[in-house]
C-alpha positions in Angstrom: -8.0 10.4 -9.2 -8.7 12.5 -12.4 -5.8 14.7 -11.6 -3.5 11.8 -12.1 -4.8 11.2 -15.5 -4.2 14.8 -16.5 -0.7 14.7 -15.0 0.2 11.5 -16.7 -0.8 12.9 -20.1 1.4 15.9 -19.5 4.3 14.4 -17.5 4.1 10.7 -18.2 7.1 10.8 -20.5 9.3 11.8 -17.6 8.4 8.7 -15.5 11.3 6.5 -14.4 10.6 2.9 -15.5 11.8 0.2 -13.2 12.2 2.7 -10.4 12.4 0.0 -7.7 15.3 -1.6 -9.4 17.4 1.6 -8.8 16.2 1.7 -5.2 17.3 -1.9 -4.6 20.7 -1.2 -6.3 21.2 1.9 -4.1 20.4 -0.1 -1.0 22.8 -2.9 -2.0 25.6 -0.3 -2.5 24.8 1.3 0.9 25.1 -2.2 2.5 28.5 -2.7 0.9 29.6 0.7 2.3 28.3 -0.5 5.7 30.5 -3.6 5.4 33.5 -1.5 4.6 32.8 0.9 7.5 29.6 1.1 9.5 30.1 4.8 10.0 29.4 5.4 6.3 25.7 5.0 6.9 25.7 8.2 9.1 26.3 10.1 5.8 23.0 8.8 4.4 20.5 9.6 7.1 18.1 12.5 6.5 19.2 15.0 9.1 17.4 18.3 8.5 20.1 20.4 10.2 22.9 18.9 8.1 20.8 19.3 4.9 20.5 23.0 5.7 24.3 23.2 6.1 24.7 22.0 2.5 24.5 18.2 2.7 21.6 18.0 0.2 22.3 14.5 -0.9 20.6 13.3 2.3 17.2 14.2 0.7 17.6 11.1 -1.5 20.2 8.8 0.1 18.0 8.1 3.2 15.8 5.9 1.1 18.8 3.6 0.5 19.5 2.9 4.2 19.3 -0.9 4.6 17.4 -2.5 7.5 18.6 -5.5 9.6 22.2 -5.0 8.4 23.3 -7.7 10.9 21.5 -10.4 9.0 22.7 -10.6 5.3 20.3 -13.4 4.4 17.3 -11.5 5.7 18.5 -8.4 3.9 18.7 -10.2 0.6 15.2 -11.7 1.1 13.8 -8.3 1.9 15.5 -6.6 -1.1 14.1 -9.3 -3.4 10.7 -9.0 -1.8 10.5 -5.2 -2.2 11.7 -5.4 -5.8 8.9 -7.9 -6.4 6.4 -5.6 -4.7 7.6 -2.6 -6.6 7.5 -4.4 -10.0 4.0 -5.7 -9.3 2.7 -2.2 -8.4 4.4 -0.7 -11.5 2.9 -3.4 -13.7 -0.6 -2.7 -12.3 -0.4 1.1 -12.3 2.2 1.9 -14.9 5.5 3.7 -14.3 4.1 7.1 -13.9 1.6 6.3 -11.2 4.1 4.2 -9.3 6.5 7.0 -9.5 3.9 9.4 -8.1 3.1 7.0 -5.2 6.8 6.5 -4.3 8.0 10.1 -4.7 4.9 11.3 -2.7 6.1 9.0 0.1 9.6 10.5 -0.2 8.3 14.1 -0.1 6.1 13.3 2.9 9.0 11.8 4.8 11.2 14.9 4.0 8.5 17.3 5.1 7.7 15.5 8.3 11.4 15.2 9.1 11.9 19.0 8.7 8.6 20.0 10.4 9.1 17.7 13.4 12.9 17.6 13.6 13.1 13.8 13.3 15.6 11.8 11.4 14.2 10.5 8.1 14.3 6.8 7.5 12.8 4.6 4.8 10.9 2.2 7.1 7.5 3.7 6.8 8.0 4.4 3.1 8.6 0.6 2.6 5.6 -0.1 4.8 3.3 1.9 2.4 4.7 -0.2 -0.5 3.7 -3.4 1.3 0.3 -2.0 2.3 -0.4 -1.0 -1.3 0.6 -4.4 -2.5 -1.6 -6.2 0.1 -4.5 -3.9 -1.0 -4.2 -4.6 -4.7 -3.1 -8.3 -4.5 -4.8 -9.6 -1.3 -5.0 -13.2 -2.5 -1.3 -13.6 -3.4 0.3 -16.3 -1.2 3.9 -15.9 0.2 5.9 -18.5 2.1 7.0 -17.3 5.6 10.5 -18.8 6.3 10.0 -20.6 2.9 7.6 -23.0 4.6 4.4 -21.4 5.9 2.0 -20.2 3.2 0.1 -17.1 4.1 -2.0 -14.8 2.0 -0.8 -11.3 1.7 -4.0 -9.8 2.9 -3.4 -11.3 6.4 0.1 -9.9 6.5 -1.3 -6.6 5.4 -3.7 -6.6 8.4 -0.9 -7.6 10.7 1.2 -4.6 9.4 -1.7 -2.3 9.9 -2.2 -3.5 13.4 1.5 -3.0 14.2 1.4 0.5 12.8 -1.6 1.2 15.0 0.3 -0.1 18.0 3.3 2.0 17.1 1.0 5.1 16.8 -0.5 4.4 20.2 2.7 3.7 22.0 4.8 6.4 20.3 6.9 8.6 22.6 5.2 11.9 22.1 2.9 13.6 19.6 5.7 14.3 17.1 6.2 10.6 16.4 2.5 10.1 16.0 2.3 12.9 13.4 5.4 11.5 11.7 3.6 8.1 11.3 0.5 9.8 9.9 2.4 11.9 7.5 4.4 8.9 6.3 1.1 7.2 5.3 -0.2 10.1 3.2 0.7 8.5 -0.1 -1.2 5.3 0.8 -4.3 7.2 1.8 -4.2 9.4 -1.3 -4.3 6.3 -3.5 -6.6 4.1 -1.5 -8.5 6.3 0.8 -11.6 6.8 -1.5 -11.8 3.1 -2.1 -11.5 2.2 1.5 -14.2 4.7 2.3 -16.5 3.2 -0.2 -15.8 -0.3 1.1 -16.7 0.8 4.6 -19.9 2.4 3.3 -20.8 -0.8 1.5 -20.3 -2.9 4.6 -22.4 -0.5 6.7 -25.1 -0.6 4.0 -25.0 -4.4 4.0 -25.4 -4.5 7.8 -28.3 -2.2 7.6 -30.0 -4.4 5.0 -29.6 -7.5 7.2 -31.0 -5.7 10.2 -33.9 -4.2 8.2 -34.7 -7.6 6.7 -34.4 -9.2 10.2 -32.1 -11.9 8.8 -30.0 -12.1 11.9 -32.9 -13.4 14.0 -34.2 -15.9 11.5 -33.2 -19.5 12.1 -31.0 -21.1 9.6 -32.6 -23.9 7.4 -31.7 -27.4 8.6 -30.6 -28.4 5.1 -28.5 -25.7 3.5 -29.2 -26.7 -0.1 -29.4 -24.3 -3.1 -33.1 -25.0 -3.5 -34.1 -23.8 0.0 -31.7 -20.9 0.5 -32.1 -17.5 -1.1 -28.8 -15.9 -1.6 -28.6 -12.2 -2.3 -25.6 -10.5 -4.1 -24.5 -7.2 -2.6 -21.7 -6.6 -5.1 -21.8 -6.6 -8.9 -19.1 -5.7 -11.3 -20.2 -3.0 -13.7 -18.2 -4.5 -16.6 -18.7 -8.3 -16.4 -21.6 -8.5 -14.0 -19.7 -10.9 -11.7 -20.9 -11.0 -8.0 -19.6 -12.5 -4.8 -21.9 -15.4 -5.5 -20.0 -16.3 -8.6 -16.6 -16.0 -6.9 -16.6 -15.9 -3.1 -12.9 -15.0 -3.1 -13.3 -12.0 -5.4 -13.2 -8.5 -3.9 -15.2 -5.6 -5.2 -14.5 -1.9 -5.0 -15.8 1.4 -6.2 -13.7 3.4 -8.7 -12.8 6.8 -7.4 -12.3 8.1 -10.9 -15.8 7.3 -12.2 -18.5 9.8 -11.7 -21.0 7.8 -9.7 -21.3 4.6 -7.6 -19.8 2.2 -10.1 -18.4 -1.0 -8.6 -15.9 -3.3 -10.2 -14.3 -6.6 -9.5 -10.5 -6.7 -9.1 -10.2 -8.0 -12.7 -11.7 -4.7 -14.0 -11.0 -2.1 -11.3 -7.8 -0.9 -13.0 -8.8 -2.0 -16.5 -11.9 -0.1 -17.6 -12.9 3.1 -19.2 -13.9 5.7 -16.6 -17.5 6.9 -16.6 -18.0 10.6 -16.1 
């Protein structure tokens, strides 16, 4: 994403640090308004017709609409979790790139709402935050109901499957388009890397088939001295492979000019090669 580097050099000083903190505070205020009078939330939804009549605040306030207002405990947990996610993404990317990711999601939600005539809600925007977090920090463990430890990558896959189910069962093409447009910011940031990962997996499968490794019997004693292990991934910076760390993930950098692969320790911490 070379264009992001250029934009950051020119506009980086305008980035809002701690953006997610303001989103969480706005959501908390919206929940207090709901407790005072549930009808107050109707003034926050993104309604294209009302925006055209002058209620322009709806272009922003829809991102503060809380979910599961009937369960205060769950709401508090979700607010903390999304603050944690947003802070982690900002720490990894920097304030400017996180701002671009989040505001791109807002713009896509607004455009899809106006183009398709659908109320704008923050659900899919929050979903892209979680998918981004699961992509960048797949090995982080969270406690479901404060008891069951689960790695974020599995929750990410579950969220992706649920999005696919929603897309398939959506009532009409407008809602399917709305879901796709709501995920634009995620695909802009991670699409090239996902494409490279798929290509790498296909190349590895072709290698196994070509070498006829699938049809060879496994050795009876799986010891290091009688098994030849081949590394398919190697970090361009440190030289680490999946043989050195089976839990490490490797990805290609979309900003480097060529097929340069990096481990997760160096994917976002290296000098780009042009």
